[in-house]
mmCIF file as Biopython writes it, N, C-alpha, C and O atoms, coordinates in Angstrom:
data_model
#
loop_
_atom_site.group_PDB
_atom_site.id
_atom_site.type_symbol
_atom_site.label_atom_id
_atom_site.label_alt_id
_atom_site.label_comp_id
_atom_site.label_asym_id
_atom_site.label_entity_id
_atom_site.label_seq_id
_atom_site.pdbx_PDB_ins_code
_atom_site.Cartn_x
_atom_site.Cartn_y
_atom_site.Cartn_z
_atom_site.occupancy
_atom_site.B_iso_or_equiv
_atom_site.auth_seq_id
_atom_site.auth_asym_id
_atom_site.pdbx_PDB_model_num
ATOM 1   N N  . UNK A ? 1  ? 0.848   -1.167  0.000  1.0 0.0 1  A 1 
ATOM 2   C CA . UNK A ? 1  ? 0.000   0.000   0.000  1.0 0.0 1  A 1 
ATOM 3   C C  . UNK A ? 1  ? 0.893   1.230   0.000  1.0 0.0 1  A 1 
ATOM 4   O O  . UNK A ? 1  ? 1.836   1.320   0.786  1.0 0.0 1  A 1 
ATOM 5   N N  . UNK A ? 2  ? 0.600   2.160   -0.868 1.0 0.0 2  A 1 
ATOM 6   C CA . UNK A ? 2  ? 1.420   3.367   -0.933 1.0 0.0 2  A 1 
ATOM 7   C C  . UNK A ? 2  ? 1.124   4.262   0.269  1.0 0.0 2  A 1 
ATOM 8   O O  . UNK A ? 2  ? 0.042   4.199   0.854  1.0 0.0 2  A 1 
ATOM 9   N N  . UNK A ? 3  ? 2.081   5.079   0.621  1.0 0.0 3  A 1 
ATOM 10  C CA . UNK A ? 3  ? 1.943   5.983   1.763  1.0 0.0 3  A 1 
ATOM 11  C C  . UNK A ? 3  ? 0.799   6.978   1.536  1.0 0.0 3  A 1 
ATOM 12  O O  . UNK A ? 3  ? 0.094   7.341   2.477  1.0 0.0 3  A 1 
ATOM 13  N N  . UNK A ? 4  ? 0.617   7.412   0.297  1.0 0.0 4  A 1 
ATOM 14  C CA . UNK A ? 4  ? -0.443  8.363   -0.020 1.0 0.0 4  A 1 
ATOM 15  C C  . UNK A ? 4  ? -1.823  7.735   0.208  1.0 0.0 4  A 1 
ATOM 16  O O  . UNK A ? 4  ? -2.716  8.371   0.768  1.0 0.0 4  A 1 
ATOM 17  N N  . UNK A ? 5  ? -1.987  6.491   -0.228 1.0 0.0 5  A 1 
ATOM 18  C CA . UNK A ? 5  ? -3.250  5.772   -0.033 1.0 0.0 5  A 1 
ATOM 19  C C  . UNK A ? 5  ? -3.489  5.505   1.451  1.0 0.0 5  A 1 
ATOM 20  O O  . UNK A ? 5  ? -4.608  5.652   1.943  1.0 0.0 5  A 1 
ATOM 21  N N  . UNK A ? 6  ? -2.441  5.115   2.152  1.0 0.0 6  A 1 
ATOM 22  C CA . UNK A ? 6  ? -2.554  4.850   3.592  1.0 0.0 6  A 1 
ATOM 23  C C  . UNK A ? 6  ? -2.990  6.106   4.346  1.0 0.0 6  A 1 
ATOM 24  O O  . UNK A ? 6  ? -3.868  6.036   5.206  1.0 0.0 6  A 1 
ATOM 25  N N  . UNK A ? 7  ? -2.391  7.243   4.036  1.0 0.0 7  A 1 
ATOM 26  C CA . UNK A ? 7  ? -2.756  8.504   4.688  1.0 0.0 7  A 1 
ATOM 27  C C  . UNK A ? 7  ? -4.199  8.897   4.377  1.0 0.0 7  A 1 
ATOM 28  O O  . UNK A ? 7  ? -4.914  9.380   5.255  1.0 0.0 7  A 1 
ATOM 29  N N  . UNK A ? 8  ? -4.631  8.692   3.128  1.0 0.0 8  A 1 
ATOM 30  C CA . UNK A ? 8  ? -6.007  9.012   2.744  1.0 0.0 8  A 1 
ATOM 31  C C  . UNK A ? 8  ? -6.997  8.119   3.487  1.0 0.0 8  A 1 
ATOM 32  O O  . UNK A ? 8  ? -8.033  8.596   3.950  1.0 0.0 8  A 1 
ATOM 33  N N  . UNK A ? 9  ? -6.688  6.835   3.602  1.0 0.0 9  A 1 
ATOM 34  C CA . UNK A ? 9  ? -7.548  5.891   4.315  1.0 0.0 9  A 1 
ATOM 35  C C  . UNK A ? 9  ? -7.656  6.279   5.788  1.0 0.0 9  A 1 
ATOM 36  O O  . UNK A ? 9  ? -8.757  6.294   6.340  1.0 0.0 9  A 1 
ATOM 37  N N  . UNK A ? 10 ? -6.545  6.588   6.425  1.0 0.0 10 A 1 
ATOM 38  C CA . UNK A ? 10 ? -6.552  6.987   7.830  1.0 0.0 10 A 1 
ATOM 39  C C  . UNK A ? 10 ? -7.332  8.281   8.044  1.0 0.0 10 A 1 
ATOM 40  O O  . UNK A ? 10 ? -7.999  8.439   9.066  1.0 0.0 10 A 1 
ATOM 41  N N  . UNK A ? 11 ? -7.254  9.198   7.098  1.0 0.0 11 A 1 
ATOM 42  C CA . UNK A ? 11 ? -7.994  10.461  7.195  1.0 0.0 11 A 1 
ATOM 43  C C  . UNK A ? 11 ? -9.502  10.214  7.128  1.0 0.0 11 A 1 
ATOM 44  O O  . UNK A ? 11 ? -10.265 10.824  7.877  1.0 0.0 11 A 1 
ATOM 45  N N  . UNK A ? 12 ? -9.933  9.322   6.233  1.0 0.0 12 A 1 
ATOM 46  C CA . UNK A ? 12 ? -11.356 8.987   6.121  1.0 0.0 12 A 1 
ATOM 47  C C  . UNK A ? 12 ? -11.851 8.326   7.403  1.0 0.0 12 A 1 
ATOM 48  O O  . UNK A ? 12 ? -12.921 8.669   7.905  1.0 0.0 12 A 1 
ATOM 49  N N  . UNK A ? 13 ? -11.083 7.389   7.931  1.0 0.0 13 A 1 
ATOM 50  C CA . UNK A ? 13 ? -11.461 6.721   9.176  1.0 0.0 13 A 1 
ATOM 51  C C  . UNK A ? 13 ? -11.561 7.747   10.301 1.0 0.0 13 A 1 
ATOM 52  O O  . UNK A ? 13 ? -12.539 7.745   11.049 1.0 0.0 13 A 1 
ATOM 53  N N  . UNK A ? 14 ? -10.583 8.606   10.429 1.0 0.0 14 A 1 
ATOM 54  C CA . UNK A ? 14 ? -10.567 9.632   11.477 1.0 0.0 14 A 1 
ATOM 55  C C  . UNK A ? 14 ? -11.781 10.563  11.351 1.0 0.0 14 A 1 
ATOM 56  O O  . UNK A ? 14 ? -12.424 10.878  12.352 1.0 0.0 14 A 1 
ATOM 57  N N  . UNK A ? 15 ? -12.095 11.001  10.132 1.0 0.0 15 A 1 
ATOM 58  C CA . UNK A ? 15 ? -13.243 11.887  9.922  1.0 0.0 15 A 1 
ATOM 59  C C  . UNK A ? 15 ? -14.555 11.213  10.302 1.0 0.0 15 A 1 
ATOM 60  O O  . UNK A ? 15 ? -15.414 11.835  10.927 1.0 0.0 15 A 1 
ATOM 61  N N  . UNK A ? 16 ? -14.714 9.952   9.931  1.0 0.0 16 A 1 
ATOM 62  C CA . UNK A ? 16 ? -15.949 9.235   10.247 1.0 0.0 16 A 1 
ATOM 63  C C  . UNK A ? 16 ? -16.087 8.999   11.748 1.0 0.0 16 A 1 
ATOM 64  O O  . UNK A ? 16 ? -17.185 9.129   12.289 1.0 0.0 16 A 1 
ATOM 65  N N  . UNK A ? 17 ? -15.012 8.659   12.422 1.0 0.0 17 A 1 
ATOM 66  C CA . UNK A ? 17 ? -15.051 8.468   13.867 1.0 0.0 17 A 1 
ATOM 67  C C  . UNK A ? 17 ? -15.381 9.785   14.564 1.0 0.0 17 A 1 
ATOM 68  O O  . UNK A ? 17 ? -16.147 9.797   15.527 1.0 0.0 17 A 1 
ATOM 69  N N  . UNK A ? 18 ? -14.809 10.898  14.088 1.0 0.0 18 A 1 
ATOM 70  C CA . UNK A ? 18 ? -15.112 12.206  14.665 1.0 0.0 18 A 1 
ATOM 71  C C  . UNK A ? 18 ? -16.588 12.566  14.512 1.0 0.0 18 A 1 
ATOM 72  O O  . UNK A ? 18 ? -17.133 13.314  15.323 1.0 0.0 18 A 1 
ATOM 73  N N  . UNK A ? 19 ? -17.234 12.037  13.476 1.0 0.0 19 A 1 
ATOM 74  C CA . UNK A ? 19 ? -18.658 12.279  13.250 1.0 0.0 19 A 1 
ATOM 75  C C  . UNK A ? 19 ? -19.524 11.239  13.964 1.0 0.0 19 A 1 
ATOM 76  O O  . UNK A ? 19 ? -20.730 11.161  13.733 1.0 0.0 19 A 1 
ATOM 77  N N  . UNK A ? 20 ? -18.897 10.444  14.830 1.0 0.0 20 A 1 
ATOM 78  C CA . UNK A ? 20 ? -19.578 9.412   15.634 1.0 0.0 20 A 1 
ATOM 79  C C  . UNK A ? 20 ? -20.148 8.273   14.793 1.0 0.0 20 A 1 
ATOM 80  O O  . UNK A ? 20 ? -21.142 7.658   15.179 1.0 0.0 20 A 1 
ATOM 81  N N  . UNK A ? 21 ? -19.533 7.990   13.655 1.0 0.0 21 A 1 
ATOM 82  C CA . UNK A ? 21 ? -19.933 6.872   12.796 1.0 0.0 21 A 1 
ATOM 83  C C  . UNK A ? 21 ? -18.975 5.712   12.999 1.0 0.0 21 A 1 
ATOM 84  O O  . UNK A ? 21 ? -17.789 5.920   13.254 1.0 0.0 21 A 1 
ATOM 85  N N  . UNK A ? 22 ? -19.481 4.493   12.887 1.0 0.0 22 A 1 
ATOM 86  C CA . UNK A ? 22 ? -18.571 3.353   12.947 1.0 0.0 22 A 1 
ATOM 87  C C  . UNK A ? 22 ? -18.018 3.099   11.545 1.0 0.0 22 A 1 
ATOM 88  O O  . UNK A ? 22 ? -18.652 3.435   10.545 1.0 0.0 22 A 1 
ATOM 89  N N  . UNK A ? 23 ? -16.840 2.509   11.489 1.0 0.0 23 A 1 
ATOM 90  C CA . UNK A ? 23 ? -16.168 2.244   10.217 1.0 0.0 23 A 1 
ATOM 91  C C  . UNK A ? 23 ? -15.852 0.759   10.154 1.0 0.0 23 A 1 
ATOM 92  O O  . UNK A ? 23 ? -15.140 0.232   11.009 1.0 0.0 23 A 1 
ATOM 93  N N  . UNK A ? 24 ? -16.385 0.080   9.132  1.0 0.0 24 A 1 
ATOM 94  C CA . UNK A ? 24 ? -16.142 -1.352  8.964  1.0 0.0 24 A 1 
ATOM 95  C C  . UNK A ? 24 ? -15.255 -1.568  7.742  1.0 0.0 24 A 1 
ATOM 96  O O  . UNK A ? 24 ? -15.530 -1.048  6.660  1.0 0.0 24 A 1 
ATOM 97  N N  . UNK A ? 25 ? -14.196 -2.336  7.929  1.0 0.0 25 A 1 
ATOM 98  C CA . UNK A ? 25 ? -13.285 -2.664  6.834  1.0 0.0 25 A 1 
ATOM 99  C C  . UNK A ? 25 ? -13.338 -4.176  6.662  1.0 0.0 25 A 1 
ATOM 100 O O  . UNK A ? 25 ? -12.941 -4.927  7.552  1.0 0.0 25 A 1 
ATOM 101 N N  . UNK A ? 26 ? -13.837 -4.615  5.498  1.0 0.0 26 A 1 
ATOM 102 C CA . UNK A ? 26 ? -13.951 -6.050  5.228  1.0 0.0 26 A 1 
ATOM 103 C C  . UNK A ? 26 ? -12.598 -6.729  5.360  1.0 0.0 26 A 1 
ATOM 104 O O  . UNK A ? 26 ? -11.587 -6.238  4.858  1.0 0.0 26 A 1 
ATOM 105 N N  . UNK A ? 27 ? -12.598 -7.869  6.046  1.0 0.0 27 A 1 
ATOM 106 C CA . UNK A ? 27 ? -11.376 -8.633  6.230  1.0 0.0 27 A 1 
ATOM 107 C C  . UNK A ? 27 ? -10.518 -8.156  7.385  1.0 0.0 27 A 1 
ATOM 108 O O  . UNK A ? 27 ? -9.538  -8.813  7.736  1.0 0.0 27 A 1 
ATOM 109 N N  . UNK A ? 28 ? -10.870 -7.017  7.988  1.0 0.0 28 A 1 
ATOM 110 C CA . UNK A ? 28 ? -10.083 -6.479  9.095  1.0 0.0 28 A 1 
ATOM 111 C C  . UNK A ? 28 ? -10.928 -6.380  10.367 1.0 0.0 28 A 1 
ATOM 112 O O  . UNK A ? 28 ? -10.632 -7.044  11.360 1.0 0.0 28 A 1 
ATOM 113 N N  . UNK A ? 29 ? -11.965 -5.565  10.340 1.0 0.0 29 A 1 
ATOM 114 C CA . UNK A ? 29 ? -12.818 -5.400  11.515 1.0 0.0 29 A 1 
ATOM 115 C C  . UNK A ? 29 ? -13.529 -4.067  11.493 1.0 0.0 29 A 1 
ATOM 116 O O  . UNK A ? 29 ? -13.624 -3.412  10.455 1.0 0.0 29 A 1 
ATOM 117 N N  . UNK A ? 30 ? -14.035 -3.667  12.669 1.0 0.0 30 A 1 
ATOM 118 C CA . UNK A ? 30 ? -14.844 -2.462  12.784 1.0 0.0 30 A 1 
ATOM 119 C C  . UNK A ? 30 ? -14.295 -1.555  13.881 1.0 0.0 30 A 1 
ATOM 120 O O  . UNK A ? 30 ? -13.961 -2.010  14.975 1.0 0.0 30 A 1 
ATOM 121 N N  . UNK A ? 31 ? -14.211 -0.264  13.565 1.0 0.0 31 A 1 
ATOM 122 C CA . UNK A ? 31 ? -13.833 0.762   14.525 1.0 0.0 31 A 1 
ATOM 123 C C  . UNK A ? 31 ? -15.116 1.421   15.015 1.0 0.0 31 A 1 
ATOM 124 O O  . UNK A ? 31 ? -15.944 1.844   14.208 1.0 0.0 31 A 1 
ATOM 125 N N  . UNK A ? 32 ? -15.288 1.511   16.342 1.0 0.0 32 A 1 
ATOM 126 C CA . UNK A ? 32 ? -16.483 2.103   16.936 1.0 0.0 32 A 1 
ATOM 127 C C  . UNK A ? 32 ? -16.083 3.291   17.803 1.0 0.0 32 A 1 
ATOM 128 O O  . UNK A ? 32 ? -15.165 3.177   18.616 1.0 0.0 32 A 1 
ATOM 129 N N  . UNK A ? 33 ? -16.763 4.440   17.643 1.0 0.0 33 A 1 
ATOM 130 C CA . UNK A ? 33 ? -16.527 5.527   18.595 1.0 0.0 33 A 1 
ATOM 131 C C  . UNK A ? 33 ? -17.213 5.165   19.915 1.0 0.0 33 A 1 
ATOM 132 O O  . UNK A ? 33 ? -18.278 4.548   19.916 1.0 0.0 33 A 1 
ATOM 133 N N  . UNK A ? 34 ? -16.612 5.545   21.015 1.0 0.0 34 A 1 
ATOM 134 C CA . UNK A ? 34 ? -17.152 5.212   22.331 1.0 0.0 34 A 1 
ATOM 135 C C  . UNK A ? 34 ? -17.002 6.428   23.233 1.0 0.0 34 A 1 
ATOM 136 O O  . UNK A ? 34 ? -15.912 6.986   23.355 1.0 0.0 34 A 1 
ATOM 137 N N  . UNK A ? 35 ? -18.107 6.840   23.871 1.0 0.0 35 A 1 
ATOM 138 C CA . UNK A ? 35 ? -18.074 7.982   24.785 1.0 0.0 35 A 1 
ATOM 139 C C  . UNK A ? 35 ? -18.233 7.481   26.214 1.0 0.0 35 A 1 
ATOM 140 O O  . UNK A ? 35 ? -19.175 6.752   26.528 1.0 0.0 35 A 1 
ATOM 141 N N  . UNK A ? 36 ? -17.312 7.875   27.064 1.0 0.0 36 A 1 
ATOM 142 C CA . UNK A ? 36 ? -17.392 7.546   28.484 1.0 0.0 36 A 1 
ATOM 143 C C  . UNK A ? 36 ? -17.777 8.821   29.232 1.0 0.0 36 A 1 
ATOM 144 O O  . UNK A ? 36 ? -17.044 9.808   29.186 1.0 0.0 36 A 1 
ATOM 145 N N  . UNK A ? 37 ? -18.928 8.809   29.923 1.0 0.0 37 A 1 
ATOM 146 C CA . UNK A ? 37 ? -19.341 10.012  30.654 1.0 0.0 37 A 1 
ATOM 147 C C  . UNK A ? 37 ? -18.448 10.256  31.870 1.0 0.0 37 A 1 
ATOM 148 O O  . UNK A ? 37 ? -17.687 9.379   32.279 1.0 0.0 37 A 1 
ATOM 149 N N  . UNK A ? 38 ? -18.549 11.444  32.435 1.0 0.0 38 A 1 
ATOM 150 C CA . UNK A ? 38 ? -17.763 11.723  33.634 1.0 0.0 38 A 1 
ATOM 151 C C  . UNK A ? 38 ? -18.293 10.881  34.788 1.0 0.0 38 A 1 
ATOM 152 O O  . UNK A ? 38 ? -19.460 10.490  34.808 1.0 0.0 38 A 1 
ATOM 153 N N  . UNK A ? 39 ? -17.424 10.613  35.735 1.0 0.0 39 A 1 
ATOM 154 C CA . UNK A ? 39 ? -17.825 9.807   36.881 1.0 0.0 39 A 1 
ATOM 155 C C  . UNK A ? 39 ? -16.949 10.132  38.088 1.0 0.0 39 A 1 
ATOM 156 O O  . UNK A ? 39 ? -15.878 10.725  37.955 1.0 0.0 39 A 1 
ATOM 157 N N  . UNK A ? 40 ? -17.423 9.737   39.257 1.0 0.0 40 A 1 
ATOM 158 C CA . UNK A ? 40 ? -16.696 9.956   40.503 1.0 0.0 40 A 1 
ATOM 159 C C  . UNK A ? 40 ? -15.964 8.679   40.908 1.0 0.0 40 A 1 
ATOM 160 O O  . UNK A ? 40 ? -16.476 7.572   40.738 1.0 0.0 40 A 1 
ATOM 161 N N  . UNK A ? 41 ? -14.769 8.853   41.440 1.0 0.0 41 A 1 
ATOM 162 C CA . UNK A ? 41 ? -14.006 7.742   42.007 1.0 0.0 41 A 1 
ATOM 163 C C  . UNK A ? 41 ? -13.744 8.093   43.466 1.0 0.0 41 A 1 
ATOM 164 O O  . UNK A ? 41 ? -13.245 9.175   43.775 1.0 0.0 41 A 1 
ATOM 165 N N  . UNK A ? 42 ? -14.083 7.170   44.358 1.0 0.0 42 A 1 
ATOM 166 C CA . UNK A ? 42 ? -13.797 7.398   45.774 1.0 0.0 42 A 1 
ATOM 167 C C  . UNK A ? 42 ? -12.728 6.408   46.219 1.0 0.0 42 A 1 
ATOM 168 O O  . UNK A ? 42 ? -12.899 5.193   46.119 1.0 0.0 42 A 1 
ATOM 169 N N  . UNK A ? 43 ? -11.627 6.954   46.712 1.0 0.0 43 A 1 
ATOM 170 C CA . UNK A ? 43 ? -10.508 6.138   47.164 1.0 0.0 43 A 1 
ATOM 171 C C  . UNK A ? 43 ? -10.726 5.696   48.609 1.0 0.0 43 A 1 
ATOM 172 O O  . UNK A ? 43 ? -11.574 6.249   49.309 1.0 0.0 43 A 1 
ATOM 173 N N  . UNK A ? 44 ? -9.971  4.713   49.049 1.0 0.0 44 A 1 
ATOM 174 C CA . UNK A ? 44 ? -10.112 4.170   50.404 1.0 0.0 44 A 1 
ATOM 175 C C  . UNK A ? 44 ? -9.868  5.219   51.479 1.0 0.0 44 A 1 
ATOM 176 O O  . UNK A ? 44 ? -10.419 5.127   52.577 1.0 0.0 44 A 1 
ATOM 177 N N  . UNK A ? 45 ? -9.039  6.220   51.166 1.0 0.0 45 A 1 
ATOM 178 C CA . UNK A ? 45 ? -8.755  7.264   52.153 1.0 0.0 45 A 1 
ATOM 179 C C  . UNK A ? 45 ? -9.870  8.307   52.236 1.0 0.0 45 A 1 
ATOM 180 O O  . UNK A ? 45 ? -9.761  9.270   52.996 1.0 0.0 45 A 1 
ATOM 181 N N  . UNK A ? 46 ? -10.942 8.122   51.456 1.0 0.0 46 A 1 
ATOM 182 C CA . UNK A ? 46 ? -12.084 9.033   51.491 1.0 0.0 46 A 1 
ATOM 183 C C  . UNK A ? 46 ? -12.049 10.129  50.438 1.0 0.0 46 A 1 
ATOM 184 O O  . UNK A ? 46 ? -13.039 10.836  50.250 1.0 0.0 46 A 1 
ATOM 185 N N  . UNK A ? 47 ? -10.931 10.280  49.754 1.0 0.0 47 A 1 
ATOM 186 C CA . UNK A ? 47 ? -10.810 11.316  48.732 1.0 0.0 47 A 1 
ATOM 187 C C  . UNK A ? 47 ? -11.690 10.956  47.534 1.0 0.0 47 A 1 
ATOM 188 O O  . UNK A ? 47 ? -11.686 9.814   47.072 1.0 0.0 47 A 1 
ATOM 189 N N  . UNK A ? 48 ? -12.450 11.950  47.031 1.0 0.0 48 A 1 
ATOM 190 C CA . UNK A ? 48 ? -13.318 11.749  45.873 1.0 0.0 48 A 1 
ATOM 191 C C  . UNK A ? 48 ? -12.755 12.569  44.720 1.0 0.0 48 A 1 
ATOM 192 O O  . UNK A ? 48 ? -12.461 13.755  44.870 1.0 0.0 48 A 1 
ATOM 193 N N  . UNK A ? 49 ? -12.610 11.927  43.578 1.0 0.0 49 A 1 
ATOM 194 C CA . UNK A ? 49 ? -12.057 12.577  42.386 1.0 0.0 49 A 1 
ATOM 195 C C  . UNK A ? 49 ? -13.087 12.474  41.263 1.0 0.0 49 A 1 
ATOM 196 O O  . UNK A ? 49 ? -13.658 11.408  41.035 1.0 0.0 49 A 1 
ATOM 197 N N  . UNK A ? 50 ? -13.321 13.579  40.565 1.0 0.0 50 A 1 
ATOM 198 C CA . UNK A ? 50 ? -14.218 13.589  39.420 1.0 0.0 50 A 1 
ATOM 199 C C  . UNK A ? 50 ? -13.403 13.354  38.160 1.0 0.0 50 A 1 
ATOM 200 O O  . UNK A ? 50 ? -12.523 14.150  37.832 1.0 0.0 50 A 1 
ATOM 201 N N  . UNK A ? 51 ? -13.685 12.274  37.455 1.0 0.0 51 A 1 
ATOM 202 C CA . UNK A ? 51 ? -13.002 11.972  36.197 1.0 0.0 51 A 1 
ATOM 203 C C  . UNK A ? 51 ? -13.769 12.630  35.056 1.0 0.0 51 A 1 
ATOM 204 O O  . UNK A ? 51 ? -14.990 12.491  34.991 1.0 0.0 51 A 1 
ATOM 205 N N  . UNK A ? 52 ? -13.101 13.335  34.163 1.0 0.0 52 A 1 
ATOM 206 C CA . UNK A ? 52 ? -13.788 14.018  33.066 1.0 0.0 52 A 1 
ATOM 207 C C  . UNK A ? 52 ? -14.288 13.028  32.014 1.0 0.0 52 A 1 
ATOM 208 O O  . UNK A ? 52 ? -13.809 11.897  31.939 1.0 0.0 52 A 1 
ATOM 209 N N  . UNK A ? 53 ? -15.266 13.469  31.196 1.0 0.0 53 A 1 
ATOM 210 C CA . UNK A ? 53 ? -15.723 12.596  30.110 1.0 0.0 53 A 1 
ATOM 211 C C  . UNK A ? 53 ? -14.602 12.389  29.101 1.0 0.0 53 A 1 
ATOM 212 O O  . UNK A ? 53 ? -13.679 13.196  28.990 1.0 0.0 53 A 1 
ATOM 213 N N  . UNK A ? 54 ? -14.711 11.282  28.368 1.0 0.0 54 A 1 
ATOM 214 C CA . UNK A ? 54 ? -13.627 10.946  27.441 1.0 0.0 54 A 1 
ATOM 215 C C  . UNK A ? 54 ? -14.207 10.214  26.235 1.0 0.0 54 A 1 
ATOM 216 O O  . UNK A ? 54 ? -15.074 9.352   26.379 1.0 0.0 54 A 1 
ATOM 217 N N  . UNK A ? 55 ? -13.728 10.561  25.061 1.0 0.0 55 A 1 
ATOM 218 C CA . UNK A ? 55 ? -14.074 9.842   23.838 1.0 0.0 55 A 1 
ATOM 219 C C  . UNK A ? 55 ? -12.918 8.921   23.487 1.0 0.0 55 A 1 
ATOM 220 O O  . UNK A ? 55 ? -11.752 9.301   23.595 1.0 0.0 55 A 1 
ATOM 221 N N  . UNK A ? 56 ? -13.250 7.706   23.065 1.0 0.0 56 A 1 
ATOM 222 C CA . UNK A ? 56 ? -12.215 6.762   22.665 1.0 0.0 56 A 1 
ATOM 223 C C  . UNK A ? 56 ? -12.722 5.944   21.485 1.0 0.0 56 A 1 
ATOM 224 O O  . UNK A ? 56 ? -13.873 6.072   21.068 1.0 0.0 56 A 1 
ATOM 225 N N  . UNK A ? 57 ? -11.854 5.114   20.964 1.0 0.0 57 A 1 
ATOM 226 C CA . UNK A ? 57 ? -12.192 4.265   19.826 1.0 0.0 57 A 1 
ATOM 227 C C  . UNK A ? 57 ? -11.965 2.819   20.243 1.0 0.0 57 A 1 
ATOM 228 O O  . UNK A ? 57 ? -10.917 2.476   20.792 1.0 0.0 57 A 1 
ATOM 229 N N  . UNK A ? 58 ? -12.958 1.975   19.976 1.0 0.0 58 A 1 
ATOM 230 C CA . UNK A ? 58 ? -12.782 0.547   20.203 1.0 0.0 58 A 1 
ATOM 231 C C  . UNK A ? 58 ? -12.706 -0.145  18.852 1.0 0.0 58 A 1 
ATOM 232 O O  . UNK A ? 58 ? -13.293 0.314   17.872 1.0 0.0 58 A 1 
ATOM 233 N N  . UNK A ? 59 ? -11.981 -1.250  18.810 1.0 0.0 59 A 1 
ATOM 234 C CA . UNK A ? 59 ? -11.822 -2.006  17.569 1.0 0.0 59 A 1 
ATOM 235 C C  . UNK A ? 59 ? -12.264 -3.435  17.819 1.0 0.0 59 A 1 
ATOM 236 O O  . UNK A ? 59 ? -11.831 -4.078  18.775 1.0 0.0 59 A 1 
ATOM 237 N N  . UNK A ? 60 ? -13.142 -3.928  16.937 1.0 0.0 60 A 1 
ATOM 238 C CA . UNK A ? 60 ? -13.581 -5.309  16.994 1.0 0.0 60 A 1 
ATOM 239 C C  . UNK A ? 60 ? -13.074 -6.020  15.760 1.0 0.0 60 A 1 
ATOM 240 O O  . UNK A ? 60 ? -13.502 -5.698  14.651 1.0 0.0 60 A 1 
ATOM 241 N N  . UNK A ? 61 ? -12.165 -6.987  15.918 1.0 0.0 61 A 1 
ATOM 242 C CA . UNK A ? 61 ? -11.647 -7.680  14.742 1.0 0.0 61 A 1 
ATOM 243 C C  . UNK A ? 61 ? -12.726 -8.565  14.121 1.0 0.0 61 A 1 
ATOM 244 O O  . UNK A ? 61 ? -13.626 -9.058  14.801 1.0 0.0 61 A 1 
ATOM 245 N N  . UNK A ? 62 ? -12.604 -8.746  12.816 1.0 0.0 62 A 1 
ATOM 246 C CA . UNK A ? 62 ? -13.553 -9.604  12.092 1.0 0.0 62 A 1 
ATOM 247 C C  . UNK A ? 62 ? -13.153 -11.065 12.307 1.0 0.0 62 A 1 
ATOM 248 O O  . UNK A ? 62 ? -11.969 -11.401 12.299 1.0 0.0 62 A 1 
ATOM 249 N N  . UNK A ? 63 ? -14.136 -11.910 12.494 1.0 0.0 63 A 1 
ATOM 250 C CA . UNK A ? 63 ? -13.859 -13.338 12.638 1.0 0.0 63 A 1 
ATOM 251 C C  . UNK A ? 63 ? -13.681 -13.950 11.258 1.0 0.0 63 A 1 
ATOM 252 O O  . UNK A ? 63 ? -14.635 -14.081 10.491 1.0 0.0 63 A 1 
ATOM 253 N N  . UNK A ? 64 ? -12.471 -14.315 10.962 1.0 0.0 64 A 1 
ATOM 254 C CA . UNK A ? 64 ? -12.160 -14.954 9.665  1.0 0.0 64 A 1 
ATOM 255 C C  . UNK A ? 64 ? -12.002 -16.444 9.892  1.0 0.0 64 A 1 
ATOM 256 O O  . UNK A ? 64 ? -11.074 -16.884 10.571 1.0 0.0 64 A 1 
ATOM 257 N N  . UNK A ? 65 ? -12.899 -17.205 9.329  1.0 0.0 65 A 1 
ATOM 258 C CA . UNK A ? 65 ? -12.805 -18.656 9.446  1.0 0.0 65 A 1 
ATOM 259 C C  . UNK A ? 65 ? -12.207 -19.204 8.167  1.0 0.0 65 A 1 
ATOM 260 O O  . UNK A ? 65 ? -12.766 -19.039 7.083  1.0 0.0 65 A 1 
ATOM 261 N N  . UNK A ? 66 ? -11.090 -19.844 8.302  1.0 0.0 66 A 1 
ATOM 262 C CA . UNK A ? 66 ? -10.387 -20.364 7.131  1.0 0.0 66 A 1 
ATOM 263 C C  . UNK A ? 66 ? -10.937 -21.693 6.699  1.0 0.0 66 A 1 
ATOM 264 O O  . UNK A ? 66 ? -10.457 -22.272 5.725  1.0 0.0 66 A 1 
#
């Protein structure tokens, strides 16, 4: 795969994920955008910390049966 094609493919995937769309690539798998809301963590010493919301990407590989 040429570097130009690879960069174009990565740009399309990045744009679609930013728009909250999943991206499926046949023979490889699916990229899913995932939003984690903010939440509180309470430590054993009683300290409470607020964790900010976070967007991430999960990848599910395709099951290829030979």
